[in-house]
C-alpha positions in Angstrom: 14.7 -10.5 -14.8 10.9 -10.4 -14.2 8.3 -8.7 -16.1 7.4 -6.6 -12.9 11.0 -5.6 -12.5 11.8 -4.8 -15.8 8.8 -2.8 -16.3 9.6 -1.2 -13.0 13.4 -0.2 -14.3 12.0 1.1 -17.6 9.8 3.5 -15.4 12.8 4.6 -13.2 14.8 5.4 -16.6 11.8 7.0 -18.1 11.6 9.3 -15.3 15.4 9.6 -14.8 15.0 11.0 -18.6 12.2 13.0 -18.4 12.9 14.7 -14.8 16.4 15.9 -14.4 17.2 18.0 -11.3 19.9 20.7 -12.0 21.7 22.3 -9.5 21.9 25.8 -11.1 24.7 28.1 -9.5 23.5 31.2 -11.5 20.0 32.6 -11.8 17.9 31.0 -14.6 16.0 32.8 -17.1 12.7 31.9 -15.8 9.2 34.3 -15.4 9.5 33.9 -11.8 12.9 34.7 -10.6 14.5 32.9 -7.4 14.3 36.1 -5.4 10.3 36.2 -6.3 10.2 32.5 -5.3 11.9 33.4 -2.0 9.7 35.9 -1.3 6.3 34.0 -2.1 7.9 31.4 0.2 8.2 33.9 3.3 5.2 35.5 2.7 2.9 32.0 3.1 5.4 30.5 5.2 6.8 32.9 8.2 8.2 29.7 9.8 11.3 30.3 7.4 12.7 33.0 9.5 13.5 29.9 12.4 15.8 28.0 10.0 19.4 29.5 9.6 20.3 27.4 6.4 18.8 27.9 3.0 19.9 26.5 -0.4 18.0 26.1 -3.9 17.7 24.1 -6.9 16.0 24.5 -10.4 14.1 21.2 -11.5 12.7 21.3 -14.9 11.0 18.4 -16.9 9.1 18.7 -20.1 5.9 19.3 -18.3 7.0 21.9 -15.6 9.8 23.8 -14.1 10.0 24.5 -10.1 12.3 26.5 -7.9 13.1 23.7 -5.4 13.6 26.1 -2.0 15.1 24.4 1.3 15.2 25.8 4.9 16.6 23.5 7.8 18.3 24.0 11.1 22.2 24.3 11.6 21.5 21.5 14.5 20.7 18.3 12.5 17.2 16.9 13.3 15.5 20.0 14.3 13.5 20.3 11.3 13.2 21.7 8.1 11.1 23.1 5.4 11.0 22.4 1.4 8.8 24.8 -0.6 8.3 24.1 -4.8 7.3 27.2 -6.8 6.1 26.7 -10.0 8.7 29.2 -12.3 5.8 30.2 -14.8 2.8 30.9 -12.7 4.6 31.8 -8.9 2.3 28.8 -7.3 3.6 27.1 -4.5 3.3 23.5 -5.6 4.4 21.6 -3.1 5.6 22.1 0.6 6.8 20.0 3.2 7.5 20.9 6.9 8.8 18.9 9.8 10.1 20.2 13.5 11.1 18.5 16.3 9.1 20.5 18.7 8.2 17.9 21.7 4.3 17.1 21.4 1.9 18.4 24.3 0.5 15.3 24.9 -2.0 16.7 27.6 -3.7 18.5 24.8 -6.5 17.5 23.1 -6.3 16.8 19.4 -8.5 19.3 17.3 -11.4 18.0 15.6 -12.2 17.2 11.8 -14.0 20.1 11.5 -11.7 22.4 12.9 -8.7 20.6 11.0 -11.0 21.0 7.9 -11.1 24.8 8.9 -7.8 25.2 8.9 -7.0 23.5 5.6 -10.0 25.8 4.3 -7.9 28.9 4.8 -5.1 27.3 3.5 -6.6 26.5 0.2 -8.1 30.0 0.1 -4.6 31.3 0.7 -2.2 29.0 -1.8 -5.1 27.9 -4.6 -7.6 30.9 -4.5 -8.0 30.9 -8.1 -8.8 27.0 -8.2 -11.2 26.8 -5.6 -14.4 27.1 -7.9 -12.9 23.8 -9.6 -12.4 21.9 -6.5 -14.6 19.6 -4.3 -13.8 18.2 -1.0 -12.9 14.2 -0.9 -14.9 12.7 1.9 -12.1 11.4 4.1 -11.8 7.7 5.2 -8.8 8.7 7.4 -9.7 8.2 11.3 -9.4 10.8 13.8 -6.9 9.7 16.5 -7.7 9.7 20.2 -4.2 10.4 21.3 -1.6 12.3 20.9 0.8 9.3 21.4 -0.1 8.1 18.2 -0.5 9.3 14.3 -2.1 12.6 14.6 -2.1 14.1 11.3 -5.4 14.8 9.2 -5.1 14.2 5.3 -7.3 16.3 3.5 -8.0 16.1 -0.4 -9.9 18.3 -2.8 -10.1 17.0 -6.4 -10.3 18.9 -9.4 -13.4 19.0 -11.6 -13.7 20.6 -15.1 -17.3 20.9 -16.7 -18.5 18.8 -13.9 -16.0 15.9 -14.7 -13.3 14.8 -12.3 -9.5 15.2 -13.7 -7.9 12.1 -12.3 -4.6 13.2 -10.5 -5.3 16.6 -10.4 -6.0 18.6 -7.2 -4.7 19.5 -3.7 -3.7 17.5 -0.9 -2.7 18.5 2.4 -1.6 17.3 6.0 -2.5 19.1 9.2 -1.4 18.1 12.2 -4.1 17.7 14.5 -1.9 18.3 17.7 -0.2 21.5 16.5 -2.9 23.0 13.9 0.0 23.4 11.7 0.1 22.7 7.9 2.7 20.0 7.5 2.2 19.1 3.8 0.3 20.7 0.7 0.6 19.2 -2.7 -0.8 21.0 -5.8 -1.3 18.6 -9.1 -2.8 21.0 -11.7 -2.5 20.3 -15.5 -2.7 24.1 -17.5 -4.7 22.8 -21.1 -8.2 22.9 -22.4 -10.4 19.9 -21.6 -12.5 18.4 -24.6 -16.6 19.0 -24.3 -18.7 15.9 -23.1 -21.4 16.5 -25.5 -19.9 14.0 -28.1 -19.3 11.3 -25.7 -20.8 8.1 -25.8 -24.1 7.2 -23.0 -22.8 5.3 -20.3 -25.2 2.6 -21.4 -22.7 2.4 -24.2 -19.9 2.4 -22.3 -21.0 -0.7 -20.0 -21.8 -2.6 -23.1 -18.4 -2.0 -24.0 -17.2 -3.4 -20.4 -19.5 -6.5 -20.7 -18.4 -7.3 -24.2 -14.8 -6.9 -23.8 -15.1 -9.2 -20.8 -13.5 -6.6 -18.6 -14.2 -8.0 -15.3 -12.6 -11.2 -15.4 -12.7 -14.3 -12.4 -9.6 -15.2 -10.9 -7.8 -17.0 -8.1 -6.5 -14.5 -5.9 -3.8 -14.7 -3.1 -2.3 -11.5 -1.2 1.5 -11.2 -1.6 1.1 -8.6 1.5 -0.6 -11.2 3.5 1.9 -13.7 2.3 5.1 -11.4 2.9 3.7 -10.7 6.2 3.5 -14.0 7.5 5.3 -16.2 5.3 5.1 -19.5 8.2 1.2 -19.3 7.7 -0.9 -20.6 5.1 -2.8 -18.4 3.2 -6.2 -19.2 1.7 -6.6 -18.6 -2.0 -10.1 -16.8 -3.1 -12.2 -16.7 -6.1 -12.7 -13.3 -6.7 -13.6 -10.6 -9.8 -11.7 -8.1 -10.9 -11.1 -5.8 -13.9 -8.6 -7.3 -16.0 -8.0 -5.7 -19.4 -4.8 -4.3 -21.5 -6.9 -1.0 -21.2 -7.2 -1.3 -17.5 -10.6 -0.9 -17.9 -10.6 2.5 -19.5 -12.7 3.4 -22.3 -12.2 6.1 -24.7 -15.7 8.1 -24.1 -15.5 9.7 -27.8 -14.3 6.5 -30.1 -16.1 4.1 -27.5 -13.1 1.7 -27.8 -10.6 0.6 -25.1 -8.2 3.0 -24.2 -5.1 1.1 -25.1 -2.2 3.6 -25.1 0.5 3.8 -27.5 4.3 2.9 -26.6 5.6 5.8 -25.1 2.6 7.1 -23.6 1.3 6.7 -19.8 -1.0 7.9 -17.7 -0.8 9.4 -14.1 2.0 8.3 -12.0 -0.9 7.2 -9.5 -2.1 4.6 -11.9 1.3 3.4 -12.4 2.0 3.2 -8.4 -1.3 1.1 -7.9 -0.4 -1.2 -10.9 3.0 -2.4 -8.6 1.0 -2.4 -5.8 -2.0 -4.4 -6.7 -0.7 -7.4 -8.7 1.4 -9.8 -10.6 3.7 -12.5 -9.8 6.9 -11.6 -7.5 10.3 -10.5 -9.1 12.1 -13.2 -10.7 15.6 -11.5 -9.3 15.8 -14.1 -6.2 19.2 -14.6 -6.1 20.5 -16.8 -3.4 20.8 -13.5 -0.7 17.1 -13.4 -0.9 16.5 -17.1 0.6 16.8 -18.0 4.1 20.4 -20.7 4.4 19.5 -23.9 6.1 21.6 -24.0 9.5 24.4 -26.8 9.5 22.0 -29.1 11.6 19.2 -28.9 9.1 21.8 -29.6 6.2 22.6 -32.6 8.3 19.5 -33.7 8.9 18.3 -33.5 4.9 21.8 -35.4 4.1 20.6 -38.3 6.7 17.5 -39.0 4.5 19.8 -39.6 1.6 17.4 -38.2 -0.8 18.5 -34.9 -1.9 20.7 -34.2 -4.6 24.6 -33.6 -4.4 25.8 -30.7 -5.0 27.3 -31.5 -8.0 24.3 -33.1 -9.5 22.0 -30.1 -8.7 24.8 -28.3 -10.8 24.2 -30.3 -13.7 20.7 -29.5 -13.5 21.8 -26.1 -14.2 23.9 -26.9 -17.0 21.3 -28.5 -18.7 19.7 -25.4 -19.4 22.4 -22.8 -18.9 25.5 -22.8 -20.6 28.3 -22.4 -17.8 31.6 -20.7 -19.2 34.4 -22.9 -18.1 36.1 -19.8 -16.7 33.3 -19.5 -14.2 33.8 -19.5 -10.7 31.6 -20.7 -8.2 31.4 -18.1 -5.6 28.3 -19.7 -3.7 26.7 -22.9 -3.3 24.3 -23.2 -0.3 20.9 -25.0 0.8 18.5 -22.7 1.7 14.5 -22.5 2.2 12.6 -21.6 -0.9 11.4 -17.9 -0.1 8.2 -18.9 -2.0 7.2 -22.2 -0.1 8.9 -22.8 3.4 8.6 -26.2 3.3 10.6 -26.7 0.2 14.7 -26.9 0.3 16.7 -25.8 -2.7 20.2 -25.4 -4.0 21.5 -21.9 -4.9 24.0 -21.0 -7.0 26.1 -18.3 -7.8 28.9 -17.9 -10.8 31.2 -15.2 -11.4 32.8 -15.0 -14.7 36.4 -13.1 -14.4 36.6 -10.4 -17.0 40.3 -10.0 -19.0 41.2 -7.9 -21.5 38.5 -9.3 -23.8 35.5 -9.3 -21.6 33.3 -12.4 -21.9 29.7 -12.3 -23.1 28.4 -13.9 -19.7 29.3 -11.8 -16.4 27.3 -14.0 -14.2 24.8 -16.9 -13.1 22.7 -17.4 -10.5 20.1 -20.2 -10.1 17.9 -22.2 -7.5 17.2 -25.8 -7.8 14.9 -27.8 -5.6 17.2 -30.2 -4.0 15.1 -33.1 -3.8 13.5 -33.1 -7.4 15.9 -31.3 -9.2 13.1 -28.7 -10.7 14.7 -25.7 -11.7 12.8 -22.7 -10.3 15.4 -20.0 -11.5 18.0 -18.7 -13.1 19.6 -15.5 -14.7 22.4 -14.6 -16.7 24.1 -11.1 -16.6 25.4 -10.7 -20.2 26.8 -8.2 -22.1 24.7 -6.9 -25.0 24.6 -4.0 -27.1 22.6 -2.5 -30.2 19.2 -3.6 -31.6 17.8 -6.9 -31.2 17.0 -9.2 -34.6 14.0 -10.9 -33.2 10.4 -9.8 -33.3 8.1 -10.1 -30.3 6.4 -13.2 -32.4 9.7 -14.9 -32.6 11.0 -14.2 -29.2 7.4 -15.4 -27.6 7.7 -18.6 -29.8 11.3 -19.1 -28.6 10.0 -18.6 -25.0 7.1 -21.0 -25.4 9.3 -23.5 -26.9 11.4 -23.4 -23.9 8.5 -24.1 -21.3 7.3 -27.1 -23.5 11.2 -28.3 -22.6 11.7 -27.5 -19.1 8.3 -28.0 -17.9 6.3 -30.0 -20.0 3.4 -30.6 -17.5 3.0 -27.2 -17.0 3.0 -25.8 -20.1 -0.6 -26.1 -21.1 -1.8 -24.6 -17.9 -0.2 -21.3 -18.9 -1.7 -17.9 -20.6 0.7 -15.1 -22.1 -0.3 -11.9 -20.4 -0.7 -8.8 -22.4 1.1 -5.9 -21.0 -0.7 -3.1 -19.7 -0.1 0.0 -21.7 -2.3 2.2 -19.7 0.2 1.8 -16.6 3.8 0.8 -17.9 5.5 3.3 -20.1 8.2 1.9 -22.9 10.9 3.5 -24.4 11.7 1.4 -27.5 11.1 2.9 -30.8 8.6 1.5 -32.7 11.6 1.3 -35.6 13.5 -0.8 -33.4 13.6 -4.2 -32.4 14.7 -4.3 -28.7 17.6 -6.1 -26.9 15.5 -7.9 -25.1 12.0 -9.3 -24.7 10.2 -10.0 -21.6 6.9 -12.3 -21.3 4.9 -13.2 -18.4 2.8 -16.7 -18.4 0.2 -16.9 -15.7 -1.0 -20.3 -14.4 -4.6 -21.1 -15.2 -6.2 -23.3 -12.7 -9.3 -25.5 -14.6 -8.9 -22.6 -17.0 -9.3 -19.9 -14.6 -6.2 -17.3 -14.5 -4.1 -17.4 -10.5 -1.9 -14.7 -11.1 0.2 -15.6 -8.1 1.8 -18.6 -9.8 3.2 -18.5 -13.3 6.5 -18.1 -15.4 8.6 -15.2 -16.1 11.1 -15.3 -19.1 13.7 -13.0 -20.7 14.8 -13.7 -24.2 17.8 -11.9 -25.5 16.9 -10.3 -29.2 20.0 -10.2 -30.3 21.6 -14.0 -28.7 18.2 -15.6 -29.5 18.5 -17.2 -26.4 16.6 -17.3 -22.9 18.7 -15.5 -20.3 16.5 -15.2 -17.4 13.6 -17.6 -16.3 11.7 -17.7 -12.9 8.9 -20.4 -12.1 6.5 -19.6 -9.1 4.6 -22.3 -8.6 2.9 -23.5 -5.2 0.6 -25.9 -3.8 -2.6 -24.7 -2.8 -6.3 -25.5 -2.0 -8.4 -24.1 -4.7 -12.2 -23.0 -4.2 -14.3 -24.6 -6.6 -15.4 -22.3 -9.6 -18.8 -23.8 -9.4 -19.6 -21.5 -6.0 -19.2 -18.6 -7.9 -21.7 -16.0 -9.4 -22.1 -15.9 -13.2 -20.9 -13.2 -15.1 -23.9 -11.1 -15.2 -24.6 -11.2 -11.8 -20.6 -10.4 -11.1 -21.0 -7.2 -13.5 -24.1 -6.2 -12.1 -23.0 -6.1 -8.4 -19.4 -4.6 -9.3 -20.5 -1.8 -11.3 -23.2 -1.1 -8.7 -20.3 -0.7 -5.9 -17.7 1.2 -8.9 -19.8 2.3 -11.4 -18.7 3.3 -14.8 -18.1 7.3 -14.9 -16.6 10.1 -17.3 -13.6 11.3 -16.1 -10.8 13.4 -17.9 -7.7 11.4 -17.9 -4.0 12.7 -18.5 -1.8 11.1 -21.1 2.1 11.7 -21.1 3.9 10.9 -24.1 7.6 10.5 -24.1 8.1 13.5 -26.9 7.0 15.7 -24.1 3.5 16.4 -25.2 0.5 15.8 -23.3 -2.8 15.2 -24.4 -6.6 14.9 -22.2 -8.7 12.4 -23.0 -12.3 12.2 -21.7 -12.6 8.4 -20.6 -15.2 6.1 -18.8 -13.4 4.7 -16.2 -14.6 2.4 -12.8 -14.7 5.4 -9.8 -15.8 3.6 -6.7 -17.7 6.1 -4.6 -16.2 7.5 -1.3 -18.1 4.7 0.8 -16.7 1.8 -1.2 -13.0 3.6 -1.6 -10.3 1.2 -1.9 -12.2 -1.4 -3.7 -10.2 -3.6 -5.9 -12.5 -6.6 -6.6 -15.2 -8.7 -5.3 -16.0 -12.3 -3.6 -16.8 -14.3 -6.4 -19.1 -16.4 -4.1 -21.1 -13.5 -2.7 -20.3 -10.6 -4.2 -18.7 -8.8 -1.1 -16.5 -5.7 -1.7 -12.9 -6.5 -1.0 -9.3 -4.6 -1.0 -6.3 -4.8 -2.8 -5.4 -7.3 -0.1 -8.6 -9.3 -0.6 -9.8 -8.2 2.4 -13.6 -7.2 2.9 -13.9 -3.6 3.0 -16.4 -4.1 5.9 -13.1 -4.8 8.0 -11.4 -1.4 7.1 -10.4 1.0 9.9 -12.5 3.9 8.6 -14.3 6.6 11.0 -17.6 5.5 11.7 -20.6 7.6 12.8 -23.1 5.2 14.7 -26.5 5.3 14.4 -27.6 3.9 17.8 -26.1 6.0 20.5 -28.7 9.3 20.5 -29.4 10.0 24.2 -26.6 7.6 25.6 -24.8 9.2 28.5 -21.6 8.4 26.9 -22.6 9.6 23.2 -20.1 12.2 23.0 -16.9 10.0 23.8 -18.4 7.3 21.7 -18.8 9.4 18.8 -15.0 10.1 19.3 -14.2 6.5 19.4 -16.2 6.0 16.1 -14.0 9.0 14.7 -11.0 7.0 15.4 -12.0 3.9 13.8 -12.0 1.9 17.1 -14.8 -0.5 18.3 -16.6 -0.9 15.0 -17.1 -4.4 15.3 -20.6 -4.0 14.1 -20.1 -1.6 11.5 -22.3 1.7 11.8 -23.8 0.3 15.2 -22.3 0.4 18.1 -24.8 -1.4 20.7 -23.6 1.0 23.6 -25.5 -1.5 26.3 -24.1 -4.6 25.2 -21.1 -6.1 27.2 -17.7 -5.8 25.9 -15.1 -8.8 26.0 -11.7 -7.8 27.5 -10.0 -8.4 23.7 -12.0 -5.8 22.1 -11.2 -3.5 25.1 -7.7 -4.2 25.0 -7.7 -3.7 21.0 -9.7 -0.5 21.6 -6.7 0.7 23.9 -3.9 0.2 21.9 -5.3 1.5 18.6 -6.4 4.8 20.6 -2.9 5.2 21.4 -1.0 4.1 18.3 -3.6 4.1 15.5 -6.1 1.6 15.1 -4.9 0.7 11.7 -1.5 -0.6 13.3 -3.6 -3.1 14.6 -6.1 -4.4 12.2 -4.5 -7.1 11.4 -3.4 -8.6 14.5 -4.8 -11.3 16.4 -5.9 -11.9 19.8 -2.5 -13.6 20.9 -0.5 -10.5 19.5 -2.8 -8.2 21.0 -2.9 -9.5 24.7 1.3 -10.0 24.4 1.6 -6.5 23.1 -0.7 -5.5 26.4 1.5 -7.7 28.8 4.5 -6.4 27.1 3.1 -2.8 28.2 2.7 -3.7 31.7 -1.1 -3.2 31.3 -2.3 -6.6 31.6 -0.8 -8.9 34.2 -2.4 -12.3 33.4 -3.4 -14.1 30.1 -7.2 -13.9 29.8 -9.5 -15.8 27.3 -10.8 -13.9 24.1 -14.5 -14.2 25.5 -14.2 -13.2 28.9 -16.1 -10.1 29.4 -14.4 -7.1 30.9 -14.7 -6.3 34.7 -15.1 -2.8 36.2 -11.9 -3.8 38.1 -9.7 -5.1 35.2 -11.2 -2.2 33.3 -9.8 0.7 36.0 -6.6 -1.2 36.4 -6.2 -1.2 32.5 -6.6 2.5 32.4 -4.5 3.3 35.3 -1.7 1.3 34.1 -1.7 2.7 30.6 -1.3 6.0 32.3 2.2 4.8 33.8 0.4 5.4 37.2 0.6 1.9 38.9 3.5 2.6 41.5 1.1 4.8 44.0 -1.6 1.9 43.9 0.9 -0.3 45.6 0.5 1.9 48.9 -3.3 2.1 49.7 -2.5 3.7 52.9 -2.3 7.0 51.0 -5.7 6.9 49.3 -9.3 7.4 50.6 -12.0 4.7 49.7 -14.7 6.8 47.3 -17.3 4.6 48.1 -16.6 3.4 52.0 -19.8 1.1 51.7 -18.8 -1.0 48.7 -17.5 -4.4 50.1 -15.7 -5.0 46.2 -13.2 -2.3 47.3 -10.0 -3.7 49.3 -6.1 -2.9 49.6 -5.4 -4.8 46.2 -7.7 -2.1 43.8 -8.2 0.5 46.3 -5.3 2.8 44.6 -6.6 2.0 41.3 -10.1 2.9 42.0 -9.5 6.4 43.8 -7.3 7.3 41.5 -9.6 6.5 38.4 -12.6 7.6 40.0 -10.7 11.1 41.2 -9.6 11.5 37.4 -13.2 11.6 36.4 -12.6 8.4 34.3 -15.6 6.2 35.4 -19.0 6.6 34.8 -20.3 5.6 38.5 -23.6 6.3 40.6 -23.1 5.1 44.2 -21.0 2.1 44.2 -18.0 0.7 42.3 -19.0 -3.1 42.1 -15.6 -4.5 41.0 -16.9 -7.4 39.6 -19.9 -6.2 37.4 -19.2 -6.8 33.6 -19.0 -3.4 32.2 -20.9 -2.3 28.4 -19.7 -1.2 25.5 -20.3 2.6 26.3 -19.2 2.6 29.6 -16.0 1.4 28.3 -15.7 3.7 25.3 -16.5 6.5 28.3 -13.3 5.3 30.4 -10.9 5.1 27.3 -12.0 8.6 26.0 -11.7 10.2 29.3 -8.4 8.6 30.3 -7.3 10.1 27.4 -8.3 13.5 27.6 -8.9 14.5 31.2 
C-alpha cells in the first residue's frame, strides 16, 4: 500500500476515533437542550415549516458537540434542511438547504453586490457577536450570466485576532443568485486565547529561515489531474519551483524554527485536503481491476510478435520476489494496458489463499509484470499480522533500500527518500511502540532534481521483516533542461513577492483532545494570487496546483477599457462571469471576434465558464454542433459574421423552427440586400427581441466586434 494511501487510511481512522456520531434516543445532558436547539433553528429558518419529517442526532468530539437537526419532505427528492447547533454556545455551526423548486429561467440573477448584501444580513443574524473579528475575502467566483448554469455565489469571511488571520476559522456562505436564498452556512470558530505577537521574530528573520532551510525547491512537475483526465495525451513535464519542506514551509514565529509537528498532531482539515489534492505519486493499490484489459484481438496481435512472456514465465518473475503459498489459487491472469502508460502491456495476476481452521499468514497476492521485459511494476501481499513490530524505522528503511537495489539496481541511485510532512498527516503510533508496518516513499531524481510523479513506494512488515508491498512508477518523458531555470535567489524573490511570508494563527490539534494555538509565519497569497501553488522555473510565472498559469484562471474580470462603450454594461456582466478574458483585464471591445471565442462564451454563459476552461477548439465545436447551434464546422480563426451571430443566439434559445417559414415575418430592414428568405426569420426575431445593436441596416456579412458580440450574448439571455 502506498504512502499516500496509508496516510489517508490513518487520517480516516483518526477522524473516526475522534468524531463519533451517536444517535441519541433520550435527551443528552448539554447546556443547550434539544428543544432549545430546535427552537433556534426554527427561528432562523422558518422554511422548516414546509417539511413534514424531522430527525435529530447528537454529535460529539473532543473539540465540539452539536445537535444535528434534519427536516425533509415525505416525497423523496423534494428538498431538505440540515442545521447543526453548538450544544454549548447555541450558535448555528452549519446549515444546508436544498429544494426541488423549479427555477424561473426568465428571471435575471442578482448581482454580486445584492448577494453580498443578503450575506451581510445573514452574518448579522447568525454571527452578530463575531462580526468585529471577520473580514470579507474578495471573491474569485464568477457570477453566471444564465440561470441555466451554476447560480450560486460563495461568500467567505476570514477570522482575525489581534489583526492576524486565524487559518481555518471564519464563515462561509452560499447564496442562490436566482432564488436569493441562503443555501449553505458554515462557522468555524475555535474558542481559546491567542498569543500576542510582540515576541514574534521579524518578517526578515522568517524570510532568512525560509531561505536557509531551502523551503522553496526546484522540481520537475507533471499534473496528475491533467494526465488522468486525458490519459491518451502526452502531457509535458514542467520545471517549477514550489514549497517542499517537512514543515510545509511553516515557521514558528516565537522560536524562529520550522514548525514540524509531533506524532499525533495535525493542523486544519483544509491543510490535509490540500496535501492529498496537490502532490505525490499515485496510489500503489493498482490491482488488476483498475487497468484496461486487452481485447482477444489485441492479445492475438501481441502473441504474433512472439516477443512477450508467457503467463507462466511472467508468474515466475513474480515468484522471484514474492512467496506464493502452495495452496494459493490463481483467480485472475490477464493481459492489460498499464494504467500509467497506455503503450505498455502488463500481465496482471491475483492469487487467493483459502483459509481453513488455521488461517494462513498470507490472505491474497496481486502483482503486475511487464509482458515483454518482465519488469515488476507492483505487488501487494495481504497478510495476517497483529501486535507491535520489532523493526525500528532505521532498520525498516535499510531493508527497503536493499530490496530496491536488488529488484531495480539501475534505478536505486536515482531515488531519494521522502520525509513525511507531519504538519499535514496525523500519526497514531505511540512513541513507545514500534508499528506493525513501515511505509516509505522514494522520489525519482532527474539530474539531481526531484520528479515526484515517479518513484517507488514500499511497505515493510515490522513484524515479519519483509517487504509486503511494492509499487514502481517510472515513465518516459522529455525533461526541460535545468540550465534554463532561474537561480534559487531569483526564484525565492519572485515567489515571495506573489505569496509573502505572513503572520497567522494556526490551530494545532492533538489526539489527546487538546488544542494549541501557534503564531507562525507561512506563505499566504493575496486575493489576486489565490490558488497559486508554484512558479515556472524558467520565467517565474505563477502557476496553480495543476501547473496551469494563474492568468488563465476563470475569475471575475473588471475590464479597464470599456468606459463610454455602448455595450459597457453588458461587457461588465460578461467580465463578472469570467468570459471573454483572453486579454486579461483588457476587453478590446472594438476588435473583431473569431467564431470560436464566441462559441466558447456562449457555452460558458449557460453552463459556467469553468466547465470549458480545459476544452479545446474541436471539443467546443462538437458540443455546439450537438446542441444544434452550429450547423457546419468552422475554422478556429474565422471571424464571426453578424448573420452567424444572429443564427447562433436564435438557435441557442430553441427558436429555430419558426425561421423555416419566412412568410410569417416582416423584414425590419427592407432596403438591406443581405436579408433573404434563408435568414429573414433569424433577423426578424433577434431584432424584435432587442438582441442586436444595429443602426440602419443588418449587413449580414459584416464581421462583428467583441463589444457587439457581448451585447448580443447578454441581451439574448436577459431579455
